N, C-alpha and C positions, 0 to 999 in steps of 0.2 A: 521169600527167604531163600538163602543159599544153603540148603541142607548139606550139600557137599562140603562147603566151606566149614560149617559148624562141625560136621563129622570129621573132617580132616584135622581141625583143631583138637577135638577130643582124642583122636587117634594119635597124633604126634605128641601131644602132652603126655599121654599115658605111656608112651614108649621110652620116655627119658626120665629116670628117677629124679634128676635135678629139677626138671621142669614140673614134675608132679609136686615136689616140695615148694617150688616157687609159686605155682598156681594155688596151692593150699594156703600159703602165707599171704600172698598179694594177688588175689584174683583179678581185680580191676586193672592193675598195672600189667599183669601177665597177658590178659586179653588184649589190651591196647598195644603192647609190644608185639605180640604175635601177629595181630592184624596189620600193623604198620610195617613190620620188618620181615616177617616170615611167610605170610600168606602167598605172596607172589613168587617168592623164591621156592617154596615147597611145591607150588603148582607149576613151576618152570615157566613163568610168564615174564617176558622182558619188561623192563620199566616202561618202555614206550607203549606197551600194550595194556597197561593197567586200566581196569574198568571197575565199575561199581560192584560187579559180582565178586570182587576181591575184598569187599568190606562186609561186615556184619550189619544187619538191621539194628535199630535201637532195641527191639525186643530180644534179639539174639544176644547182643552185647550185654544187656541187663541180666538175662538169664545166666549167661556164662560168668559174668562178674559176680553174680549173687549165688553161685553154686546151686542154682535152682533147677535140679534135674527133673522136677515135675513140669516146669515150664518148657524145658528143653524137649521133653517127651511130647508135650502138646504142640510144640512147633515142628515136630517131625524128626528130631535128632534120633539116630538109631539107638534103641534102648540097650543093646549090648555094649556099645561104646560108652554110654553114660554110666552104666552099671560098673564096668570094669575100671574106669577112671575113678569114680567116686568110692569104690571099694579100696583102691590104692590110697586114696586120700584120707578116708574116714573110718575104715574098719578098725583101725588101731584105737579109736576113741571109745570102743564098746568092749565091755568085759566078757560078754558071752559070745560063743561062736555063732556066726551067721546073723548076729543082731542087726548089723547095718543092712544086710540083704532083706531081712524081714521088715525093717523100717521102709526101705525103698519100695517093697511090694505094697505095704500098707498105704503109703502116700499116693500110690498109683491105683489103688483098688477101685476108685470111683469110675475108672475107665472100663467100658465093656466093648466087645467087638461091634463094629469094626474099629480098630485102633487107628490113630493118625497115620497117614501115608508116610512111610519111611524111604520111599524110592528116591534116588538122586538122579 
């Protein structure tokens, strides 16, 4: 897994409100577009130097396209990056304050220390 690439996706999507909305509405298409057109550019890699580390694994692609933050956590994506992006996308769907954050915590409560390695 390229945790760095996954984390870079989460970070760059979260920093652009238009991309947040695009990812919310069309996750699979957004992941494919970003992987094909943005990964190398954002990481300053010339086309001639493109390598497989500039692509997601099937598991990463599936978790990103499925908005599956539990799977992303299990794959080693940084929890702060997943939480902030998914708050931006889904907090509005909940009537009570912090409801999404409580759901996020509840869905990850089966994890105990040590957590998956999040080093890149």
